[in-house]
DRENPALUM-120139 format. One line per 2 residues: number of its first residue (from 1); their letters; for each residue x, y, z of C-alpha. Coordinates in nm, 3 decimals. Layout:
DRENPALUM-120139
NUM = A = X/Y/Z; ...
***
This chain:
DRENPALUM-120139
1 = MQ = -1.083/-1.318/-2.035; -0.903/-1.033/-1.951
3 = NR = -0.780/-1.194/-1.605; -0.668/-1.452/-1.812
5 = QY = -0.496/-1.228/-2.017; -0.329/-1.094/-1.740
7 = IS = -0.260/-1.400/-1.582; -0.107/-1.509/-1.939
9 = VL = 0.128/-1.176/-1.926; 0.288/-1.252/-1.565
11 = VL = 0.357/-1.639/-1.633; 0.536/-1.526/-1.952
13 = WL = 0.695/-1.253/-1.765; 0.795/-1.483/-1.449
15 = AA = 0.935/-1.743/-1.726; 1.125/-1.465/-1.894
17 = LL = 1.276/-1.323/-1.571; 1.372/-1.684/-1.428
19 = FN = 1.563/-1.798/-1.782; 1.745/-1.455/-1.776
21 = AC = 1.824/-1.525/-1.390; 1.977/-1.850/-1.498
23 = SN = 2.211/-1.702/-1.742; 2.409/-1.469/-1.534
25 = TQ = 2.705/-1.665/-1.575; 2.737/-1.471/-1.901
27 = FL = 2.890/-1.213/-1.739; 3.179/-1.369/-1.621
29 = TD = 3.550/-1.359/-1.730; 3.707/-1.701/-1.797
31 = DQ = 3.866/-1.722/-1.467; 3.590/-1.620/-1.229
33 = LL = 3.326/-1.907/-1.133; 3.006/-1.848/-0.942
35 = YT = 2.955/-1.977/-0.599; 2.666/-2.151/-0.526
37 = GR = 2.690/-2.264/-0.179; 2.864/-2.521/0.050
39 = KK = 2.781/-2.882/-0.031; 2.899/-3.041/0.268
41 = IE = 3.098/-3.074/0.555; 3.258/-3.402/0.633
43 = MK = 3.398/-3.420/1.017; 3.655/-3.692/1.058
45 = SE = 3.708/-3.771/1.443; 3.719/-4.065/1.679
47 = VD = 3.598/-3.844/1.968; 3.227/-3.862/2.100
49 = KK = 2.983/-3.614/1.982; 2.959/-3.355/2.246
51 = TL = 3.314/-3.277/2.261; 3.350/-3.283/1.877
53 = QK = 3.032/-3.021/1.905; 3.268/-2.705/1.935
55 = AE = 3.488/-2.796/1.618; 3.191/-2.847/1.434
57 = NI = 3.057/-2.474/1.503; 3.386/-2.351/1.384
59 = VD = 3.413/-2.518/1.104; 3.059/-2.432/1.005
61 = DI = 3.091/-2.086/1.084; 3.463/-2.028/0.924
63 = TF = 3.288/-2.192/0.630; 2.949/-2.028/0.601
65 = VQ = 2.937/-1.822/0.278; 2.589/-1.671/0.198
67 = PN = 2.568/-1.722/-0.211; 2.378/-1.472/-0.423
69 = NA = 1.980/-1.535/-0.387; 2.017/-1.743/-0.044
71 = LA = 1.775/-1.838/0.221; 1.899/-2.002/0.555
73 = GK = 2.240/-2.044/0.322; 2.090/-2.264/0.051
75 = RV = 2.023/-2.077/-0.284; 1.707/-2.132/-0.336
77 = LP = 1.535/-1.785/-0.414; 1.525/-1.597/-0.774
79 = PM = 1.844/-1.394/-0.779; 1.689/-1.074/-0.839
81 = GL = 1.952/-0.850/-0.689; 2.187/-1.052/-0.922
83 = WY = 2.005/-1.029/-1.221; 1.944/-0.632/-1.138
85 = FN = 2.317/-0.591/-1.113; 2.423/-0.736/-1.429
87 = YR = 2.102/-0.618/-1.659; 2.071/-0.249/-1.512
89 = QP = 2.416/-0.182/-1.484; 2.489/0.216/-1.547
91 = PE = 2.699/0.347/-1.796; 3.066/0.325/-1.709
93 = GK = 3.199/0.596/-1.483; 2.804/0.640/-1.311
95 = RG = 2.693/0.525/-1.005; 2.342/0.435/-1.091
97 = GL = 2.087/0.577/-0.907; 1.943/0.512/-0.611
99 = FY = 1.666/0.195/-0.656; 1.992/0.057/-0.854
101 = RA = 2.225/0.075/-0.532; 2.033/0.016/-0.295
103 = FK = 1.860/-0.338/-0.503; 2.169/-0.468/-0.670
105 = KE = 2.372/-0.737/-0.573; 2.701/-0.819/-0.714
107 = PV = 2.789/-1.199/-0.757; 2.951/-1.419/-0.525
109 = LL = 3.289/-1.528/-0.657; 3.501/-1.851/-0.588
111 = SQ = 3.791/-1.600/-0.563; 3.601/-1.390/-0.317
113 = VN = 3.532/-1.735/-0.086; 3.928/-1.772/-0.105
115 = PE = 3.857/-2.152/0.059; 4.266/-2.193/0.091
117 = QR = 4.256/-1.875/0.341; 3.957/-2.034/0.525
119 = LL = 4.191/-2.383/0.558; 4.412/-2.199/0.721
121 = KI = 4.164/-2.005/0.931; 4.001/-2.345/1.030
123 = ES = 4.349/-2.509/1.125; 4.428/-2.164/1.369
125 = EL = 4.083/-2.143/1.516; 4.088/-2.544/1.621
127 = FD = 4.427/-2.471/1.757; 4.318/-2.169/1.981
129 = NG = 4.027/-2.424/2.092; 4.234/-2.675/2.186
131 = YF = 4.227/-2.896/1.906; 4.596/-2.909/1.870
133 = YS = 4.615/-3.140/1.560; 4.385/-3.124/1.293
135 = DA = 4.407/-3.128/0.940; 4.150/-2.936/0.677
137 = TF = 4.095/-2.986/0.293; 3.839/-2.900/0.034
139 = SV = 3.679/-3.024/-0.262; 3.510/-2.834/-0.574
141 = DT = 3.173/-2.991/-0.703; 3.104/-2.823/-1.047
143 = SK = 2.741/-2.806/-1.176; 2.677/-3.066/-1.459
145 = NN = 2.438/-2.793/-1.647; 2.697/-2.504/-1.628
147 = LK = 3.041/-2.523/-1.567; 3.066/-2.159/-1.456
149 = KI = 2.874/-2.284/-1.112; 3.019/-2.438/-0.801
151 = KL = 2.965/-2.592/-0.478; 3.219/-2.639/-0.228
153 = SY = 3.284/-2.938/0.050; 3.515/-2.934/0.346
155 = QV = 3.690/-3.222/0.505; 3.839/-3.174/0.843
157 = EV = 3.993/-3.428/1.079; 4.061/-3.361/1.420
159 = DE = 4.217/-3.539/1.712; 4.155/-3.499/2.121
161 = PF = 4.144/-3.158/2.255; 4.402/-3.073/2.500
163 = RL = 4.286/-3.016/2.855; 4.382/-2.819/3.151
165 = NN = 4.592/-3.027/3.398; 4.748/-2.811/3.649
167 = II = 4.682/-2.442/3.729; 4.994/-2.300/3.863
169 = VP = 5.081/-1.938/4.054; 5.402/-1.921/4.197
171 = PP = 5.486/-1.808/4.568; 5.434/-1.435/4.585
173 = ID = 5.754/-1.219/4.629; 5.569/-0.913/4.636
175 = SL = 5.246/-0.727/4.706; 5.160/-0.761/4.338
177 = DT = 5.259/-1.122/4.332; 5.025/-1.130/4.689
179 = LI = 4.715/-0.981/4.482; 4.758/-1.212/4.159
181 = NR = 4.745/-1.501/4.357; 4.433/-1.411/4.558
183 = FA = 4.271/-1.300/4.239; 4.339/-1.593/4.036
185 = KE = 4.098/-1.801/4.226; 3.863/-1.558/4.086
187 = LA = 3.921/-1.662/3.738; 3.720/-1.884/3.566
189 = IF = 3.937/-2.154/3.466; 3.935/-2.452/3.603
191 = QG = 4.113/-2.804/3.567; 3.961/-3.020/3.287
193 = DI = 3.861/-2.728/3.086; 3.933/-2.775/2.713
195 = FN = 4.206/-2.515/2.652; 4.093/-2.186/2.473
197 = LE = 4.270/-1.903/2.379; 4.040/-1.652/2.385
199 = KL = 3.896/-1.746/2.720; 4.252/-1.714/2.844
201 = KD = 4.266/-1.386/2.709; 3.956/-1.256/2.864
203 = EK = 4.080/-1.399/3.183; 4.407/-1.191/3.167
205 = RK = 4.229/-0.908/3.118; 3.998/-0.946/3.384
207 = LA = 4.292/-1.054/3.632; 4.448/-0.698/3.491
209 = SM = 4.118/-0.517/3.571; 4.128/-0.630/3.924
211 = MV = 4.489/-0.511/3.961; 4.394/-0.141/3.844
213 = NE = 4.112/-0.123/4.084; 4.353/-0.205/4.347
215 = GY = 4.520/0.133/4.249; 4.811/0.011/3.977
217 = FF = 4.681/0.267/3.727; 4.928/0.169/3.452
219 = FG = 4.897/-0.204/3.492; 4.747/-0.378/3.155
221 = SD = 4.692/-0.719/3.066; 5.006/-0.736/2.831
223 = NI = 5.193/-0.745/3.211; 5.055/-1.102/3.285
225 = EM = 5.184/-1.399/3.147; 4.963/-1.745/3.091
227 = IA = 5.237/-2.014/2.949; 5.058/-2.296/2.842
229 = DT = 5.284/-2.611/2.892; 5.228/-2.980/2.762
231 = TD = 5.287/-3.270/2.974; 5.417/-3.652/2.972
233 = LP = 5.000/-3.710/3.001; 4.866/-3.731/2.662
235 = YK = 4.630/-3.448/2.605; 4.694/-3.246/2.901
237 = ID = 4.879/-2.901/2.958; 4.996/-2.717/3.261
239 = LL = 4.846/-2.335/3.305; 5.158/-2.097/3.460
241 = IR = 5.020/-1.751/3.570; 5.247/-1.483/3.693
243 = KR = 5.336/-1.114/3.632; 5.617/-1.030/3.332
245 = SD = 5.987/-1.022/3.467; 6.063/-0.730/3.233
247 = IE = 5.797/-0.489/3.400; 5.907/-0.134/3.418
249 = PY = 5.931/-0.005/3.761; 5.647/0.257/3.725
251 = VL = 5.383/-0.002/3.638; 5.428/-0.177/3.994
253 = KK = 5.348/0.134/4.176; 5.014/0.225/4.341
255 = YS = 4.898/0.559/4.217; 4.626/0.760/4.467
257 = IN = 4.408/1.087/4.366; 4.581/1.409/4.419
259 = NV = 4.326/1.668/4.282; 3.994/1.632/4.185
261 = VV = 3.854/1.925/3.933; 3.505/1.974/3.767
263 = KV = 3.527/2.207/3.494; 3.174/2.287/3.362
265 = QN = 3.256/2.462/3.050; 2.986/2.536/2.770
267 = SL = 3.165/2.445/2.417; 3.030/2.761/2.260
269 = MA = 3.239/2.997/2.480; 3.550/3.059/2.232
271 = TP = 3.775/3.085/2.564; 3.725/3.008/2.933
273 = KT = 3.683/3.262/3.128; 3.995/3.391/3.352
275 = NA = 3.837/3.535/3.629; 3.594/3.212/3.629
277 = DT = 3.471/3.128/3.990; 3.626/2.797/4.202
279 = IN = 3.446/2.636/4.447; 3.569/2.379/4.676
281 = FD = 3.303/2.122/4.804; 3.363/1.805/4.963
283 = GI = 3.687/1.759/4.843; 3.630/1.874/4.486
285 = KI = 3.685/2.178/4.315; 3.419/2.296/4.081
287 = TG = 3.526/2.558/3.847; 3.345/2.747/3.520
289 = QT = 2.965/2.767/3.511; 2.960/2.703/3.879
291 = DY = 2.600/2.827/3.861; 2.464/2.589/3.630
293 = LK = 2.440/2.302/3.888; 2.458/2.262/4.223
295 = PK = 2.809/2.169/4.372; 2.617/1.881/4.572
297 = TI = 2.448/1.715/4.306; 2.796/1.754/4.097
299 = AR = 2.946/1.597/4.404; 2.677/1.305/4.446
301 = SV = 2.825/1.154/4.090; 3.185/1.202/4.134
303 = LF = 3.306/0.919/4.307; 3.672/1.008/4.357
305 = RS = 3.852/1.194/4.641; 4.184/1.344/4.721
307 = GD = 4.354/1.073/4.880; 4.195/0.760/4.716
309 = LY = 4.346/0.504/4.530; 4.287/0.499/4.152
311 = SE = 3.999/0.289/4.106; 3.851/0.160/3.748
313 = TK = 3.501/0.092/3.942; 3.497/0.432/4.038
315 = HR = 3.617/0.571/3.700; 3.353/0.352/3.507
317 = GS = 3.100/0.431/3.761; 3.127/0.823/3.809
319 = IP = 3.047/0.842/3.380; 2.700/0.695/3.394
321 = LL = 2.610/0.877/3.669; 2.664/1.199/3.524
323 = NN = 2.522/1.128/3.237; 2.176/0.997/3.432
325 = YG = 2.132/1.357/3.515; 2.015/1.454/3.119
327 = VF = 2.155/1.808/3.139; 2.513/1.729/2.985
329 = SS = 2.579/1.669/2.637; 2.952/1.551/2.715
331 = VN = 3.117/1.384/2.983; 3.487/1.319/2.996
333 = IL = 3.735/1.220/3.251; 4.093/1.282/3.215
335 = FS = 4.382/1.202/3.445; 4.718/1.328/3.445
337 = VA = 5.047/1.240/3.665; 5.052/1.494/3.935
339 = DS = 5.355/1.368/4.084; 5.576/1.067/3.944
341 = TK = 5.777/1.011/4.280; 5.462/1.009/4.511
343 = QT = 5.263/0.807/4.266; 4.955/1.082/4.243
345 = LD = 4.722/1.146/3.973; 4.505/1.446/3.910
347 = IL = 4.150/1.425/3.793; 3.982/1.673/3.546
349 = VR = 3.627/1.619/3.467; 3.505/1.809/3.181
351 = LI = 3.098/1.852/3.159; 2.947/2.035/2.879
353 = PK = 2.609/2.152/2.944; 2.277/2.144/2.738
355 = DN = 2.028/2.411/2.681; 1.789/2.351/3.058
357 = IS = 1.460/2.424/2.839; 1.342/2.243/2.524
359 = LV = 1.014/2.248/2.262; 0.981/1.934/2.045
361 = LE = 0.722/1.949/1.810; 0.684/1.550/1.678
363 = GA = 0.464/1.382/1.410; 0.463/1.021/1.350
365 = VQ = 0.291/0.767/1.172; 0.182/0.485/1.438
367 = AK = 0.151/0.122/1.407; -0.009/-0.071/1.697
369 = ST = -0.034/-0.441/1.746; -0.409/-0.442/1.782
371 = GF = -0.379/-0.300/1.381; -0.454/0.018/1.427
373 = TG = -0.242/0.276/1.245; -0.259/0.674/1.155
375 = PT = -0.098/0.992/1.211; 0.010/1.118/1.599
377 = SE = 0.146/1.431/1.694; 0.276/1.583/2.004
379 = IT = 0.445/1.888/2.139; 0.683/1.879/2.452
381 = LA = 0.771/2.141/2.666; 1.049/2.043/2.910
383 = HG = 1.262/2.208/3.173; 1.580/1.963/3.251
385 = NI = 1.732/2.180/3.548; 1.476/2.242/3.793
387 = AK = 1.619/2.415/4.123; 1.941/2.366/3.960
389 = SA = 1.937/1.953/4.050; 1.933/1.835/3.710
391 = NR = 1.542/1.737/3.832; 1.317/1.721/3.497
393 = LQ = 0.984/1.873/3.478; 0.774/1.777/3.172
395 = VK = 0.439/1.873/3.018; 0.359/1.687/2.717
397 = AF = 0.013/1.717/2.490; -0.077/1.456/2.240
399 = GG = -0.335/1.325/2.004; -0.400/1.135/1.713
401 = FE = -0.638/0.956/1.470; -0.612/0.587/1.387
403 = WQ = -0.800/0.343/1.170; -0.767/-0.051/1.161
405 = LG = -0.542/-0.211/0.843; -0.526/-0.524/0.705
407 = KK = -0.769/-0.759/0.500; -1.048/-0.865/0.687
409 = EE = -1.355/-1.111/0.670; -1.702/-0.964/0.520
411 = NE = -1.781/-0.965/0.876; -1.486/-0.775/1.015
413 = LG = -1.581/-0.421/1.003; -1.311/-0.166/1.006
415 = SN = -1.275/0.084/1.277; -1.115/0.405/1.346
417 = SY = -1.059/0.643/1.685; -0.904/0.939/1.786
419 = NA = -0.721/1.031/2.115; -0.618/1.350/2.324
421 = GI = -0.484/1.426/2.605; -0.181/1.576/2.833
423 = NS = 0.063/1.421/3.076; 0.301/1.607/3.319
425 = SF = 0.591/1.410/3.485; 0.860/1.525/3.726
427 = IL = 1.180/1.313/3.744; 1.464/1.311/3.996
429 = PR = 1.770/1.157/3.902; 1.824/0.990/4.217
431 = ML = 1.645/0.759/4.462; 1.398/0.920/4.691
433 = VP = 1.326/0.653/4.941; 1.329/0.669/5.327
435 = FK = 1.642/0.385/5.349; 1.958/0.558/5.349
437 = SV = 2.157/0.268/5.242; 1.939/0.266/4.927
439 = RE = 1.981/0.637/4.875; 2.340/0.690/4.889
441 = NK = 2.376/0.364/4.704; 2.620/0.538/4.421
443 = KL = 2.641/0.220/4.236; 2.293/0.235/4.122
445 = IS = 2.173/0.458/3.804; 1.864/0.567/3.904
447 = KT = 1.542/0.806/3.854; 1.256/0.855/4.058
449 = AG = 0.947/0.962/3.866; 0.589/1.090/3.946
451 = TV = 0.317/1.146/3.668; -0.029/1.291/3.641
453 = GF = -0.205/1.269/3.324; -0.550/1.237/3.110
455 = EF = -0.671/1.092/2.803; -1.008/1.123/2.614
457 = IN = -1.035/0.842/2.337; -1.318/0.802/2.127
459 = NV = -1.392/0.500/1.910; -1.628/0.581/1.687
461 = RY = -1.818/0.242/1.654; -1.815/0.183/1.977
463 = YR = -1.788/0.437/2.240; -1.596/0.750/2.392
465 = MR = -1.404/0.681/2.682; -1.146/0.886/2.904
467 = SV = -0.870/0.833/3.150; -0.741/0.977/3.447
469 = NS = -0.408/0.821/3.569; -0.086/0.893/3.795
471 = SF = 0.144/0.709/3.910; 0.501/0.743/4.159
473 = GY = 0.799/0.537/4.115; 1.161/0.450/4.044
475 = NW = 1.358/0.305/3.762; 1.740/0.170/3.829
477 = NK = 2.012/-0.058/3.697; 2.375/-0.146/3.798
479 = NG = 2.501/-0.210/3.459; 2.305/-0.135/3.119
481 = NL = 2.141/-0.498/3.046; 1.951/-0.561/3.372
483 = TH = 1.667/-0.259/3.458; 1.416/-0.268/3.749
485 = QL = 1.084/-0.028/3.764; 0.837/-0.017/4.064
487 = NP = 0.598/0.207/4.071; 0.443/0.140/4.465
489 = IR = 0.180/0.396/4.367; -0.033/0.375/4.049
491 = IN = -0.385/0.472/3.988; -0.569/0.453/3.653
493 = IV = -0.937/0.521/3.650; -1.128/0.467/3.303
495 = SL = -1.476/0.544/3.234; -1.718/0.507/2.946
497 = QK = -1.862/0.876/2.860; -2.085/0.756/2.595
499 = TT = -2.192/0.441/2.388; -2.331/0.332/2.055
501 = EE = -2.621/0.144/2.020; -2.424/-0.172/1.899
503 = FD = -2.192/-0.150/2.161; -2.484/-0.181/2.418
505 = SI = -2.606/-0.450/2.208; -2.291/-0.669/2.294
507 = VN = -2.231/-0.591/2.618; -2.561/-0.593/2.706
509 = NN = -2.627/-0.983/2.585; -2.271/-1.045/2.804
511 = PY = -2.248/-0.972/3.165; -1.910/-1.082/3.205
513 = VK = -1.797/-0.824/2.915; -2.008/-0.566/3.077
515 = KS = -1.838/-0.580/3.407; -1.512/-0.513/3.275
517 = FE = -1.598/-0.201/3.159; -1.792/-0.100/3.426
519 = EQ = -1.515/-0.146/3.710; -1.164/-0.002/3.573
521 = TI = -1.063/0.195/3.847; -0.707/0.057/3.889
523 = IG = -0.517/0.142/4.215; -0.216/-0.078/4.350
525 = PK = 0.159/-0.152/4.247; 0.374/-0.269/3.999
527 = YA = 0.717/-0.391/3.924; 0.899/-0.500/3.593
529 = FT = 1.243/-0.604/3.516; 1.389/-0.606/3.200
531 = LD = 1.743/-0.798/3.098; 1.835/-0.723/2.778
533 = NS = 2.162/-0.837/2.597; 2.007/-0.828/2.217
535 = AK = 2.225/-0.580/2.078; 2.494/-0.841/2.131
537 = TG = 2.611/-1.040/1.837; 2.558/-1.431/1.809
539 = HA = 2.337/-1.580/2.088; 2.125/-1.277/2.265
541 = YY = 1.823/-1.221/2.441; 1.579/-1.023/2.592
543 = FL = 1.367/-1.139/2.884; 1.087/-0.903/3.060
545 = GE = 0.917/-0.973/3.390; 0.632/-0.807/3.560
547 = IG = 0.378/-0.823/3.822; 0.119/-0.568/3.880
549 = TS = -0.173/-0.544/4.149; -0.466/-0.354/4.225
551 = GN = -0.754/-0.279/4.504; -0.536/-0.483/4.802
553 = LI = -0.512/-0.211/5.031; -0.777/-0.038/4.961
555 = DL = -1.025/-0.320/5.011; -0.850/-0.383/5.373
557 = FN = -0.942/-0.057/5.514; -1.316/-0.069/5.306
559 = GI = -1.342/-0.464/5.442; -1.355/-0.297/5.805
561 = GK = -1.750/-0.287/5.937; -1.891/-0.349/5.588
563 = SQ = -1.992/-0.666/5.430; -2.182/-0.596/5.113
565 = RP = -1.954/-0.604/4.809; -1.858/-0.431/4.588
567 = YT = -1.689/-0.155/4.778; -1.585/0.161/4.590
569 = FF = -1.326/0.428/4.598; -1.466/0.792/4.568
571 = GE = -1.787/0.684/4.438; -1.637/0.400/4.169
573 = VY = -1.618/0.040/4.198; -1.223/-0.036/4.237
575 = SQ = -1.090/-0.353/4.059; -0.930/-0.611/4.273
577 = FV = -0.645/-0.802/4.078; -0.288/-0.951/4.037
579 = KA = -0.158/-1.018/3.685; 0.169/-1.127/3.610
581 = LI = 0.367/-1.180/3.207; 0.694/-1.292/3.097
583 = DF = 0.831/-1.221/2.757; 1.134/-1.409/2.675
585 = RY = 1.310/-1.318/2.318; 1.627/-1.524/2.166
587 = YN = 1.810/-1.399/1.878; 2.076/-1.614/1.693
589 = NT = 2.284/-1.389/1.517; 2.119/-1.020/1.559
591 = VK = 1.766/-0.831/1.595; 1.796/-0.801/1.199
593 = TG = 1.916/-1.162/1.078; 1.945/-1.488/1.172
595 = WV = 1.643/-1.679/1.361; 1.439/-1.544/1.671
597 = FR = 1.229/-1.708/1.917; 0.954/-1.550/2.153
599 = FY = 0.721/-1.675/2.420; 0.503/-1.500/2.567
601 = AG = 0.271/-1.590/2.870; 0.053/-1.391/3.111
603 = MG = -0.225/-1.426/3.333; -0.457/-1.195/3.529
605 = IS = -0.700/-1.327/3.831; -0.945/-1.107/3.977
607 = YG = -1.108/-1.183/4.319; -1.237/-0.997/4.682
609 = NS = -1.424/-0.671/4.491; -1.390/-0.815/4.142
611 = SV = -1.536/-1.091/3.953; -1.366/-1.015/3.604
613 = MP = -1.071/-0.806/3.510; -1.058/-0.489/3.395
615 = YV = -1.110/-0.469/3.028; -0.770/-0.253/2.970
617 = EQ = -0.571/-0.533/3.175; -0.707/-0.801/2.952
619 = FY = -0.507/-0.994/2.705; -0.585/-1.031/2.323
621 = SG = -0.441/-1.205/2.042; -0.381/-1.117/1.646
623 = GS = -0.246/-0.822/1.479; 0.073/-0.713/1.357
625 = NS = 0.325/-0.769/1.676; 0.110/-1.110/1.752
627 = LR = -0.024/-1.360/1.528; 0.006/-1.200/1.198
629 = GF = -0.235/-1.452/1.038; -0.508/-1.350/1.229
631 = TA = -0.704/-0.965/1.315; -0.627/-0.849/1.621
633 = RS = -0.896/-0.904/1.915; -1.027/-1.207/1.659
635 = LG = -0.898/-1.494/1.848; -1.059/-1.679/2.165
637 = PG = -1.107/-1.681/2.413; -1.073/-2.046/2.374
639 = SY = -1.258/-2.224/2.080; -1.522/-1.904/2.119
641 = KP = -1.611/-1.811/1.797; -1.895/-1.474/1.845
643 = EF = -2.152/-1.477/1.545; -1.999/-1.136/1.422
645 = YN = -1.672/-1.036/1.481; -1.698/-0.756/1.713
647 = GI = -1.336/-0.587/1.680; -1.208/-0.501/2.000
649 = ID = -1.524/-0.621/2.265; -1.589/-0.972/2.365
651 = QT = -1.270/-1.157/2.233; -1.059/-1.067/2.537
653 = GD = -0.912/-1.330/2.815; -0.746/-1.381/3.150
655 = IR = -0.476/-1.583/3.014; -0.259/-1.567/2.694
657 = LE = 0.021/-1.806/2.551; 0.195/-1.759/2.229
659 = LN = 0.473/-1.894/2.070; 0.652/-1.711/1.765
661 = SE = 0.965/-1.829/1.548; 1.075/-1.604/1.265
663 = YR = 1.350/-1.633/1.014; 1.516/-1.312/0.907
665 = FR = 1.785/-1.264/0.592; 1.891/-1.011/0.417
667 = LT = 1.792/-0.936/0.077; 1.986/-0.580/-0.013
669 = EI = 2.186/-0.301/0.200; 1.808/-0.190/0.319
671 = ML = 1.556/-0.436/0.240; 1.524/-0.763/0.480
673 = GA = 1.297/-1.057/0.454; 1.133/-1.309/0.707
675 = LF = 0.945/-1.615/0.734; 0.760/-1.674/1.059
677 = LE = 0.540/-1.954/1.205; 0.344/-1.868/1.503
679 = TG = 0.099/-1.993/1.735; -0.129/-1.943/2.024
681 = NI = -0.433/-1.817/2.213; -0.610/-1.643/2.474
683 = WL = -0.826/-1.774/2.741; -1.080/-1.729/3.007
685 = LN = -0.992/-1.838/3.430; -1.402/-1.875/3.452
687 = ND = -1.669/-2.046/3.282; -1.879/-1.732/3.105
689 = EN = -2.197/-1.911/2.931; -2.241/-1.666/2.681
691 = RP = -1.873/-1.790/2.528; -1.891/-2.149/2.548
693 = GA = -1.550/-2.287/2.521; -1.358/-2.034/2.635
695 = QF = -1.224/-2.115/2.969; -0.901/-2.265/2.986
697 = DI = -0.817/-2.636/3.103; -0.487/-2.762/3.120
699 = TN = -0.607/-3.093/2.959; -0.702/-2.961/2.571
701 = FH = -0.589/-2.611/2.561; -0.363/-2.743/2.301
703 = KQ = -0.654/-2.851/2.075; -0.757/-2.437/2.088
705 = LA = -0.445/-2.272/2.007; -0.454/-2.115/1.655
707 = LG = -0.174/-2.155/1.386; -0.066/-1.899/1.143
709 = AG = 0.256/-1.865/0.905; 0.382/-1.584/0.649
711 = LG = 0.651/-1.382/0.501; 0.737/-1.007/0.517
713 = LR = 0.949/-0.749/0.380; 1.118/-0.445/0.586
715 = LD = 1.272/-0.157/0.461; 1.568/-0.128/0.747
717 = FN = 1.693/0.234/0.718; 1.874/0.188/1.120
719 = FF = 1.670/0.521/1.245; 1.340/0.404/1.081
721 = VL = 1.209/0.019/1.017; 0.875/-0.034/0.783
723 = RG = 0.772/-0.354/0.752; 0.463/-0.547/0.587
725 = DF = 0.388/-0.884/0.681; 0.136/-1.159/0.481
727 = GF = -0.019/-1.333/0.774; -0.166/-1.674/0.649
729 = PL = -0.421/-1.863/0.897; -0.324/-2.229/0.892
731 = RY = -0.581/-2.343/1.197; -0.854/-2.193/1.406
733 = PY = -0.875/-2.228/1.752; -1.256/-2.346/1.672
735 = DD = -1.427/-2.614/1.476; -1.617/-2.455/1.212
737 = GS = -1.790/-2.793/1.103; -1.542/-2.894/0.841
739 = GH = -1.279/-2.918/1.135; -0.992/-2.701/1.256
741 = WN = -0.756/-2.660/0.935; -0.811/-2.407/0.668
743 = EI = -0.822/-2.537/0.306; -0.533/-2.464/0.097
745 = GD = -0.696/-2.261/-0.103; -0.911/-2.074/0.206
747 = VF = -0.520/-2.009/0.337; -0.419/-1.802/0.060
749 = GK = -0.741/-1.632/0.034; -0.775/-1.537/0.403
751 = FK = -0.439/-1.381/0.440; -0.413/-1.060/0.671
753 = FN = -0.161/-0.794/0.546; -0.010/-0.610/0.819
755 = IA = 0.157/-0.293/0.789; 0.383/-0.172/1.094
757 = IG = 0.698/0.034/1.229; 0.976/-0.160/1.389
759 = YP = 1.028/-0.519/1.407; 0.704/-0.745/1.580
761 = F = 0.988/-0.854/1.855
***
């Protein structure tokens, strides 16, 4: 009876809320109309669909305005923010509390949408993209139930776009013309291209940058003309590329470097020392705090020398090389004209150093994709300038306690664990390799790192484990988007110290799983590269490719004169395998809003000294960063279903496939919502009689995919994101007697709630 009363009150409250939400227009003045969305776009054209696609995208972008309570541009959600704005407005002259400012949403009015201005924008944008003849109109559709609510429809008529016919570069008269003729061939402008004003501007800037890189310090894109001229041929234009005729004489001259001065100046000093030492090293004058960094270290990253022609490449390249040291709080490069008659420049590189020694104490709440969450803390002591060469020595002690969150089945018992460890690293801001060409390649932003660490883990329910690890490797990139990481030496020795009866009962009944815990000595190289431009608005992506191996070199030597496997390394059976994975993500808009798609695929193959992948290298599925409708490590392998959920023991595999799709939308300034659909699973490469249905089969693996969906809320404070996701299991990879699909009641009754930090991908 009490539950019925609660339900009745909730229903009445929701009904009252929806009734009040419908009356939001009563707060509008007589001349105000509430915009409720775009009804339709009608494109009129005789051109083919592919050619028209660009025009359709332009019109769609310009006319897209989110109404209140919108989802994917459609007004379908209850207008909570608008209701809060109207009914909870603070008294006049008051700002309102933090909660009001965070959750209110002001009404989106027709006057704010301003369709007349959008029509002008449509015609202008279409013209800039080659559609020289276009006409745009709009119409207003008023709601029959409420004359204060309107939708907009747009009608756009476009003609055939104009294309480039001839690209003309006049014969050279001087050295500048000669360069323009040469570089014009490298531009991404081709005969037959549809005219695109923004692309022409980009190519003009690119051409100007090439000129600057040849020593023309004062040359800019405004010194180049790209003149489009229509021809007698229909929908064709000729493009003329040349330098302007009214360029100032000093712009036409090349400039070389006179003096290169590096000033290391502490920002806390009121005035520089008048008697500061000056060191001349490799054509560079170093002044100020000359004992802070070795002259050789500074000179390595300042790419200019006296007598060099000015180069934008060297200018832009010197800044990240100096920042890569990690010992400067500020890096600035200033240029001044030394002699206008000789066309020479002086360079001043201003460097403000950081403190060499740092002590950092950190505490945090850590959320893992396994569903484990809990407090962690670490203390880091570092010296960032060992031997005055920007070498960094760091020692970190860490520890934490965690427990598994999320709604579970009755047989899905919770667990907790704690860990502690210490890790030390030594990092050099350069490539320490025997290859001179690589070592002295100043285009690489690189680091060399060696690490040694120890960690102790106690999973209260199952085992105690310790891990000793060490690595040596390199990290480098030529630009900010593509990063390479190579660890030719990687050692990780994981060993069980103590196990519980429950753990023993599980692994003793499955030799395959038991062996994966026994053979966890990993020795071998690992390589990964990351391509990331996800910070870009619009079409952005992230790609991670990784491959690692273990045991191959050791096995080569151990195999000499031996026949009985498994071989050992310092008394431990080592693992031999190769493992590869890819993680691709596509963002349509931004990381925070819009559609996001993720594809993950990974495989590990054991051979030689191992018949099974080590447990720490195996894949699992489910959890807050995976399939959120399922508890972490509760899926697979394949169609296998354990009698009891063992948490983290026997539901791992050699193969993982996963596909995630998520629509992210903004509710308020700090609150965002998400709708997601996900599918995937894990499998074994080899048959395991104790886990029937676990082996991967290309002909029917699609029948063993789990499917989940859900919705989530995120509080995004820019520096911190708190995420809560409700995941609903739609389809299981196994048949429990009533099929793979969940009944509607079970879908909602078996939901999983995941709390995590940050976005899932």
